[in-house]
TORKOL-4160 file (C-alpha; in steps of 0.2 Angstrom, whole numbers, padded with zeros to 4 digits, m for minus):
267
<pt num="1" X="m1012" Y="m0091" Z="m1000"/>
<pt num="2" X="m1019" Y="m0100" Z="m0984"/>
<pt num="3" X="m1011" Y="m0099" Z="m0967"/>
<pt num="4" X="m1006" Y="m0117" Z="m0968"/>
<pt num="5" X="m0997" Y="m0114" Z="m0984"/>
<pt num="6" X="m0988" Y="m0098" Z="m0978"/>
<pt num="7" X="m0983" Y="m0103" Z="m0961"/>
<pt num="8" X="m0968" Y="m0113" Z="m0966"/>
<pt num="9" X="m0961" Y="m0098" Z="m0976"/>
<pt num="10" X="m0965" Y="m0087" Z="m0961"/>
<pt num="11" X="m0956" Y="m0099" Z="m0950"/>
<pt num="12" X="m0941" Y="m0098" Z="m0961"/>
<pt num="13" X="m0940" Y="m0079" Z="m0957"/>
<pt num="14" X="m0936" Y="m0083" Z="m0939"/>
<pt num="15" X="m0922" Y="m0095" Z="m0943"/>
<pt num="16" X="m0929" Y="m0109" Z="m0933"/>
<pt num="17" X="m0922" Y="m0126" Z="m0932"/>
<pt num="18" X="m0926" Y="m0136" Z="m0948"/>
<pt num="19" X="m0932" Y="m0151" Z="m0938"/>
<pt num="20" X="m0944" Y="m0140" Z="m0928"/>
<pt num="21" X="m0950" Y="m0132" Z="m0943"/>
<pt num="22" X="m0953" Y="m0149" Z="m0951"/>
<pt num="23" X="m0963" Y="m0155" Z="m0935"/>
<pt num="24" X="m0974" Y="m0139" Z="m0936"/>
<pt num="25" X="m0977" Y="m0142" Z="m0954"/>
<pt num="26" X="m0982" Y="m0160" Z="m0951"/>
<pt num="27" X="m0993" Y="m0154" Z="m0937"/>
<pt num="28" X="m1002" Y="m0142" Z="m0948"/>
<pt num="29" X="m1005" Y="m0155" Z="m0961"/>
<pt num="30" X="m1012" Y="m0167" Z="m0949"/>
<pt num="31" X="m1024" Y="m0154" Z="m0943"/>
<pt num="32" X="m1029" Y="m0150" Z="m0960"/>
<pt num="33" X="m1033" Y="m0169" Z="m0963"/>
<pt num="34" X="m1043" Y="m0170" Z="m0947"/>
<pt num="35" X="m1053" Y="m0155" Z="m0952"/>
<pt num="36" X="m1057" Y="m0163" Z="m0969"/>
<pt num="37" X="m1062" Y="m0179" Z="m0960"/>
<pt num="38" X="m1074" Y="m0169" Z="m0949"/>
<pt num="39" X="m1082" Y="m0161" Z="m0964"/>
<pt num="40" X="m1085" Y="m0178" Z="m0972"/>
<pt num="41" X="m1092" Y="m0185" Z="m0956"/>
<pt num="42" X="m1104" Y="m0170" Z="m0955"/>
<pt num="43" X="m1110" Y="m0173" Z="m0973"/>
<pt num="44" X="m1113" Y="m0191" Z="m0969"/>
<pt num="45" X="m1123" Y="m0187" Z="m0954"/>
<pt num="46" X="m1134" Y="m0175" Z="m0964"/>
<pt num="47" X="m1136" Y="m0188" Z="m0977"/>
<pt num="48" X="m1142" Y="m0201" Z="m0964"/>
<pt num="49" X="m1154" Y="m0188" Z="m0956"/>
<pt num="50" X="m1161" Y="m0184" Z="m0973"/>
<pt num="51" X="m1163" Y="m0203" Z="m0977"/>
<pt num="52" X="m1172" Y="m0206" Z="m0960"/>
<pt num="53" X="m1184" Y="m0192" Z="m0963"/>
<pt num="54" X="m1187" Y="m0199" Z="m0981"/>
<pt num="55" X="m1190" Y="m0217" Z="m0973"/>
<pt num="56" X="m1202" Y="m0210" Z="m0960"/>
<pt num="57" X="m1212" Y="m0201" Z="m0974"/>
<pt num="58" X="m1213" Y="m0217" Z="m0984"/>
<pt num="59" X="m1219" Y="m0226" Z="m0969"/>
<pt num="60" X="m1233" Y="m0213" Z="m0965"/>
<pt num="61" X="m1238" Y="m0214" Z="m0983"/>
<pt num="62" X="m1239" Y="m0233" Z="m0983"/>
<pt num="63" X="m1249" Y="m0233" Z="m0967"/>
<pt num="64" X="m1262" Y="m0220" Z="m0974"/>
<pt num="65" X="m1263" Y="m0231" Z="m0990"/>
<pt num="66" X="m1266" Y="m0247" Z="m0980"/>
<pt num="67" X="m1280" Y="m0238" Z="m0970"/>
<pt num="68" X="m1288" Y="m0231" Z="m0986"/>
<pt num="69" X="m1287" Y="m0249" Z="m0994"/>
<pt num="70" X="m1295" Y="m0257" Z="m0978"/>
<pt num="71" X="m1309" Y="m0244" Z="m0979"/>
<pt num="72" X="m1312" Y="m0247" Z="m0997"/>
<pt num="73" X="m1312" Y="m0266" Z="m0994"/>
<pt num="74" X="m1326" Y="m0264" Z="m0980"/>
<pt num="75" X="m1336" Y="m0252" Z="m0992"/>
<pt num="76" X="m1335" Y="m0265" Z="m1006"/>
<pt num="77" X="m1340" Y="m0279" Z="m0994"/>
<pt num="78" X="m1355" Y="m0269" Z="m0988"/>
<pt num="79" X="m1359" Y="m0264" Z="m1006"/>
<pt num="80" X="m1358" Y="m0283" Z="m1011"/>
<pt num="81" X="m1370" Y="m0288" Z="m0997"/>
<pt num="82" X="m1382" Y="m0274" Z="m1003"/>
<pt num="83" X="m1382" Y="m0280" Z="m1021"/>
<pt num="84" X="m1384" Y="m0298" Z="m1016"/>
<pt num="85" X="m1399" Y="m0294" Z="m1006"/>
<pt num="86" X="m1407" Y="m0284" Z="m1021"/>
<pt num="87" X="m1403" Y="m0299" Z="m1033"/>
<pt num="88" X="m1406" Y="m0314" Z="m1023"/>
<pt num="89" X="m1418" Y="m0309" Z="m1008"/>
<pt num="90" X="m1436" Y="m0315" Z="m1008"/>
<pt num="91" X="m1448" Y="m0304" Z="m1016"/>
<pt num="92" X="m1455" Y="m0298" Z="m1000"/>
<pt num="93" X="m1438" Y="m0293" Z="m0994"/>
<pt num="94" X="m1432" Y="m0283" Z="m1009"/>
<pt num="95" X="m1429" Y="m0265" Z="m1009"/>
<pt num="96" X="m1439" Y="m0252" Z="m1019"/>
<pt num="97" X="m1431" Y="m0239" Z="m1029"/>
<pt num="98" X="m1434" Y="m0226" Z="m1015"/>
<pt num="99" X="m1426" Y="m0238" Z="m1003"/>
<pt num="100" X="m1411" Y="m0240" Z="m1014"/>
<pt num="101" X="m1408" Y="m0222" Z="m1015"/>
<pt num="102" X="m1409" Y="m0220" Z="m0996"/>
<pt num="103" X="m1395" Y="m0234" Z="m0995"/>
<pt num="104" X="m1384" Y="m0226" Z="m1008"/>
<pt num="105" X="m1384" Y="m0209" Z="m0999"/>
<pt num="106" X="m1379" Y="m0217" Z="m0983"/>
<pt num="107" X="m1364" Y="m0227" Z="m0989"/>
<pt num="108" X="m1351" Y="m0217" Z="m0979"/>
<pt num="109" X="m1360" Y="m0218" Z="m0963"/>
<pt num="110" X="m1363" Y="m0237" Z="m0965"/>
<pt num="111" X="m1344" Y="m0239" Z="m0968"/>
<pt num="112" X="m1340" Y="m0229" Z="m0953"/>
<pt num="113" X="m1351" Y="m0240" Z="m0942"/>
<pt num="114" X="m1344" Y="m0256" Z="m0950"/>
<pt num="115" X="m1327" Y="m0250" Z="m0946"/>
<pt num="116" X="m1331" Y="m0246" Z="m0928"/>
<pt num="117" X="m1340" Y="m0263" Z="m0926"/>
<pt num="118" X="m1324" Y="m0272" Z="m0933"/>
<pt num="119" X="m1313" Y="m0263" Z="m0920"/>
<pt num="120" X="m1325" Y="m0268" Z="m0906"/>
<pt num="121" X="m1325" Y="m0286" Z="m0911"/>
<pt num="122" X="m1306" Y="m0287" Z="m0912"/>
<pt num="123" X="m1305" Y="m0279" Z="m0895"/>
<pt num="124" X="m1318" Y="m0292" Z="m0888"/>
<pt num="125" X="m1309" Y="m0306" Z="m0896"/>
<pt num="126" X="m1292" Y="m0301" Z="m0888"/>
<pt num="127" X="m1300" Y="m0300" Z="m0871"/>
<pt num="128" X="m1299" Y="m0315" Z="m0859"/>
<pt num="129" X="m1316" Y="m0325" Z="m0861"/>
<pt num="130" X="m1321" Y="m0336" Z="m0846"/>
<pt num="131" X="m1322" Y="m0355" Z="m0852"/>
<pt num="132" X="m1340" Y="m0361" Z="m0853"/>
<pt num="133" X="m1344" Y="m0374" Z="m0841"/>
<pt num="134" X="m1352" Y="m0389" Z="m0849"/>
<pt num="135" X="m1363" Y="m0402" Z="m0841"/>
<pt num="136" X="m1356" Y="m0418" Z="m0838"/>
<pt num="137" X="m1359" Y="m0432" Z="m0851"/>
<pt num="138" X="m1370" Y="m0446" Z="m0848"/>
<pt num="139" X="m1389" Y="m0450" Z="m0846"/>
<pt num="140" X="m1398" Y="m0436" Z="m0837"/>
<pt num="141" X="m1412" Y="m0440" Z="m0825"/>
<pt num="142" X="m1430" Y="m0438" Z="m0830"/>
<pt num="143" X="m1440" Y="m0423" Z="m0824"/>
<pt num="144" X="m1447" Y="m0426" Z="m0807"/>
<pt num="145" X="m1464" Y="m0418" Z="m0811"/>
<pt num="146" X="m1469" Y="m0431" Z="m0824"/>
<pt num="147" X="m1482" Y="m0444" Z="m0819"/>
<pt num="148" X="m1474" Y="m0461" Z="m0814"/>
<pt num="149" X="m1484" Y="m0477" Z="m0818"/>
<pt num="150" X="m1477" Y="m0491" Z="m0808"/>
<pt num="151" X="m1475" Y="m0509" Z="m0816"/>
<pt num="152" X="m1470" Y="m0522" Z="m0803"/>
<pt num="153" X="m1461" Y="m0537" Z="m0810"/>
<pt num="154" X="m1462" Y="m0551" Z="m0797"/>
<pt num="155" X="m1453" Y="m0568" Z="m0800"/>
<pt num="156" X="m1463" Y="m0583" Z="m0805"/>
<pt num="157" X="m1461" Y="m0591" Z="m0788"/>
<pt num="158" X="m1456" Y="m0583" Z="m0771"/>
<pt num="159" X="m1447" Y="m0599" Z="m0765"/>
<pt num="160" X="m1429" Y="m0604" Z="m0768"/>
<pt num="161" X="m1427" Y="m0615" Z="m0784"/>
<pt num="162" X="m1413" Y="m0625" Z="m0775"/>
<pt num="163" X="m1419" Y="m0628" Z="m0757"/>
<pt num="164" X="m1437" Y="m0623" Z="m0758"/>
<pt num="165" X="m1437" Y="m0610" Z="m0744"/>
<pt num="166" X="m1446" Y="m0594" Z="m0745"/>
<pt num="167" X="m1437" Y="m0579" Z="m0753"/>
<pt num="168" X="m1433" Y="m0563" Z="m0743"/>
<pt num="169" X="m1434" Y="m0546" Z="m0751"/>
<pt num="170" X="m1417" Y="m0537" Z="m0749"/>
<pt num="171" X="m1419" Y="m0523" Z="m0761"/>
<pt num="172" X="m1426" Y="m0516" Z="m0778"/>
<pt num="173" X="m1419" Y="m0513" Z="m0795"/>
<pt num="174" X="m1428" Y="m0498" Z="m0802"/>
<pt num="175" X="m1426" Y="m0492" Z="m0820"/>
<pt num="176" X="m1436" Y="m0478" Z="m0829"/>
<pt num="177" X="m1442" Y="m0476" Z="m0847"/>
<pt num="178" X="m1449" Y="m0461" Z="m0855"/>
<pt num="179" X="m1465" Y="m0463" Z="m0864"/>
<pt num="180" X="m1478" Y="m0452" Z="m0873"/>
<pt num="181" X="m1496" Y="m0453" Z="m0877"/>
<pt num="182" X="m1501" Y="m0446" Z="m0894"/>
<pt num="183" X="m1516" Y="m0435" Z="m0896"/>
<pt num="184" X="m1531" Y="m0446" Z="m0892"/>
<pt num="185" X="m1548" Y="m0441" Z="m0898"/>
<pt num="186" X="m1563" Y="m0445" Z="m0887"/>
<pt num="187" X="m1581" Y="m0439" Z="m0885"/>
<pt num="188" X="m1589" Y="m0432" Z="m0870"/>
<pt num="189" X="m1607" Y="m0440" Z="m0869"/>
<pt num="190" X="m1617" Y="m0428" Z="m0859"/>
<pt num="191" X="m1633" Y="m0436" Z="m0853"/>
<pt num="192" X="m1646" Y="m0425" Z="m0845"/>
<pt num="193" X="m1661" Y="m0435" Z="m0838"/>
<pt num="194" X="m1677" Y="m0426" Z="m0838"/>
<pt num="195" X="m1690" Y="m0429" Z="m0824"/>
<pt num="196" X="m1708" Y="m0424" Z="m0825"/>
<pt num="197" X="m1721" Y="m0421" Z="m0811"/>
<pt num="198" X="m1737" Y="m0429" Z="m0815"/>
<pt num="199" X="m1747" Y="m0419" Z="m0803"/>
<pt num="200" X="m1740" Y="m0402" Z="m0808"/>
<pt num="201" X="m1736" Y="m0407" Z="m0826"/>
<pt num="202" X="m1719" Y="m0399" Z="m0826"/>
<pt num="203" X="m1702" Y="m0406" Z="m0833"/>
<pt num="204" X="m1686" Y="m0404" Z="m0823"/>
<pt num="205" X="m1668" Y="m0407" Z="m0830"/>
<pt num="206" X="m1650" Y="m0401" Z="m0826"/>
<pt num="207" X="m1644" Y="m0386" Z="m0835"/>
<pt num="208" X="m1634" Y="m0387" Z="m0850"/>
<pt num="209" X="m1615" Y="m0387" Z="m0846"/>
<pt num="210" X="m1606" Y="m0371" Z="m0850"/>
<pt num="211" X="m1596" Y="m0371" Z="m0866"/>
<pt num="212" X="m1583" Y="m0360" Z="m0874"/>
<pt num="213" X="m1592" Y="m0360" Z="m0890"/>
<pt num="214" X="m1610" Y="m0360" Z="m0888"/>
<pt num="215" X="m1618" Y="m0374" Z="m0898"/>
<pt num="216" X="m1602" Y="m0380" Z="m0904"/>
<pt num="217" X="m1595" Y="m0398" Z="m0903"/>
<pt num="218" X="m1578" Y="m0393" Z="m0898"/>
<pt num="219" X="m1573" Y="m0396" Z="m0880"/>
<pt num="220" X="m1560" Y="m0386" Z="m0871"/>
<pt num="221" X="m1547" Y="m0399" Z="m0873"/>
<pt num="222" X="m1549" Y="m0399" Z="m0892"/>
<pt num="223" X="m1548" Y="m0380" Z="m0893"/>
<pt num="224" X="m1533" Y="m0380" Z="m0882"/>
<pt num="225" X="m1524" Y="m0393" Z="m0893"/>
<pt num="226" X="m1528" Y="m0383" Z="m0909"/>
<pt num="227" X="m1522" Y="m0366" Z="m0901"/>
<pt num="228" X="m1506" Y="m0373" Z="m0894"/>
<pt num="229" X="m1502" Y="m0383" Z="m0910"/>
<pt num="230" X="m1505" Y="m0368" Z="m0920"/>
<pt num="231" X="m1497" Y="m0354" Z="m0910"/>
<pt num="232" X="m1484" Y="m0363" Z="m0900"/>
<pt num="233" X="m1479" Y="m0378" Z="m0910"/>
<pt num="234" X="m1481" Y="m0368" Z="m0927"/>
<pt num="235" X="m1491" Y="m0382" Z="m0935"/>
<pt num="236" X="m1501" Y="m0377" Z="m0950"/>
<pt num="237" X="m1520" Y="m0381" Z="m0950"/>
<pt num="238" X="m1518" Y="m0394" Z="m0964"/>
<pt num="239" X="m1506" Y="m0404" Z="m0953"/>
<pt num="240" X="m1518" Y="m0404" Z="m0939"/>
<pt num="241" X="m1531" Y="m0410" Z="m0951"/>
<pt num="242" X="m1520" Y="m0425" Z="m0956"/>
<pt num="243" X="m1517" Y="m0429" Z="m0937"/>
<pt num="244" X="m1535" Y="m0430" Z="m0934"/>
<pt num="245" X="m1538" Y="m0440" Z="m0950"/>
<pt num="246" X="m1526" Y="m0454" Z="m0944"/>
<pt num="247" X="m1539" Y="m0456" Z="m0930"/>
<pt num="248" X="m1553" Y="m0456" Z="m0942"/>
<pt num="249" X="m1559" Y="m0439" Z="m0936"/>
<pt num="250" X="m1565" Y="m0427" Z="m0949"/>
<pt num="251" X="m1559" Y="m0410" Z="m0945"/>
<pt num="252" X="m1558" Y="m0398" Z="m0960"/>
<pt num="253" X="m1546" Y="m0383" Z="m0960"/>
<pt num="254" X="m1561" Y="m0371" Z="m0961"/>
<pt num="255" X="m1568" Y="m0379" Z="m0945"/>
<pt num="256" X="m1551" Y="m0377" Z="m0937"/>
<pt num="257" X="m1549" Y="m0359" Z="m0942"/>
<pt num="258" X="m1567" Y="m0356" Z="m0936"/>
<pt num="259" X="m1562" Y="m0363" Z="m0919"/>
<pt num="260" X="m1547" Y="m0352" Z="m0918"/>
<pt num="261" X="m1557" Y="m0336" Z="m0922"/>
<pt num="262" X="m1571" Y="m0340" Z="m0909"/>
<pt num="263" X="m1559" Y="m0346" Z="m0895"/>
<pt num="264" X="m1548" Y="m0331" Z="m0897"/>
<pt num="265" X="m1551" Y="m0316" Z="m0885"/>
<pt num="266" X="m1558" Y="m0300" Z="m0893"/>
<pt num="267" X="m1545" Y="m0287" Z="m0897"/>
């Protein structure tokens, strides 16, 4: 028998006051109830700790699964781009069988590089970016290095139409228009007079002007136009042929190609 159960009997051996014995018994009973309540609270605390540990484990597993899913998505995006290039790219850009094997062996490294690039892009997008200063709207002035051709427009009469007195110039109203002169073909007509000495029986003439292509009919300006149009403006030779044909100048593509070859510096 527990102490709390025996104590009232032991107290009766000392012939204590019944009211005192009842008070002691009630005190022991309350202590017993308090002890039981403490045990229940301890059990509840332990259960709460176990539940929190379980929740933390579930959160960690969910984070790992989300990271794994994100990696799989990036890998699938890269793989989709790879197969799109194989299927829809131009013939000159498609991979050979050996190249495809090289790409298939490096999926893991490409995925890691893609993840790093995505993280870097996210970090840059979150940073403060200085706003781009835009030029003011409105008509911009024409470049100052262009040739200015003046056209003066004077009134029909320099006398006042009402009183007949002479007009006095007080200012000018200047406006500018941008114009362009299309390619204009012309011919350099070289004339070399020949002089003879009757007594010495000799002939004297000026030397032939130097040319980029010896014996050719292409002047430096024509060669420059062909080279700039081909290599800077990226115009094909058949378009240059059409431009010349509009001015009724026959320039075959073979002739233009020969000009390019002969005017180019040697490698």
